[in-house]
C-alpha positions in Angstrom: 152.8 75.1 207.0 156.3 75.4 208.6 157.2 72.0 207.2 156.3 73.1 203.7 158.4 76.3 204.1 161.3 74.2 205.2 160.9 71.7 202.4 160.8 74.5 199.8 163.9 76.1 201.4 165.9 72.9 201.3 164.8 72.0 197.8 165.6 75.5 196.4 169.1 75.4 198.0 169.7 71.8 196.7 168.6 72.5 193.1 170.4 75.8 193.0 173.6 74.4 194.3 173.4 71.4 192.0 173.5 73.8 189.1 176.2 76.0 190.6 173.8 78.9 190.6 173.9 81.9 192.9 170.7 83.3 194.2 171.2 86.1 191.6 171.3 83.4 188.8 168.1 81.9 190.1 166.5 85.3 190.3 167.4 86.0 186.7 166.2 82.6 185.5 162.9 82.7 187.4 162.1 86.4 187.3 161.7 86.3 191.1 163.5 89.0 193.2 166.8 87.8 194.7 165.9 89.1 198.1 162.7 87.1 198.1 164.7 84.0 197.1 166.9 84.7 200.1 163.8 85.0 202.3 162.4 81.7 200.9 165.7 79.9 201.5 165.8 81.2 205.1 162.1 80.3 205.8 161.2 83.9 206.3 158.6 84.1 203.6 156.0 81.9 202.0 155.8 81.4 198.2 152.6 81.8 196.2 151.6 79.2 193.6 152.7 81.7 190.9 156.1 82.0 192.5 156.5 78.2 192.9 155.6 77.9 189.2 158.3 80.5 188.2 160.9 78.8 190.3 160.0 75.3 189.0 160.1 76.6 185.4 163.6 78.0 186.0 164.8 74.6 187.2 162.8 72.7 184.5 161.0 70.6 187.1 157.3 70.2 187.9 156.1 72.5 190.7 155.3 69.7 193.1 159.0 68.7 193.1 159.8 71.9 195.0 157.5 70.8 197.8 158.5 67.1 197.9 161.3 66.1 200.2 163.7 63.4 199.3 165.5 62.3 202.4 168.5 61.1 200.5 169.2 64.6 199.2 169.9 66.1 202.6 
């Protein structure tokens, strides 16, 4: 489970930074609380399927993309 938390953390940071979004921008786009996004990015919380769906919709990517690591991105 820790691997999935780390993967989600890295993917969120990567996608957010590629769009030049702050955590606040992502929170507004996804309707997920900014402090929860901080916890996700710091591997302090786990995301539900509903939260993953909201975050994926904000980035306009399929939900599985948030849990799939691409070694060349990091």
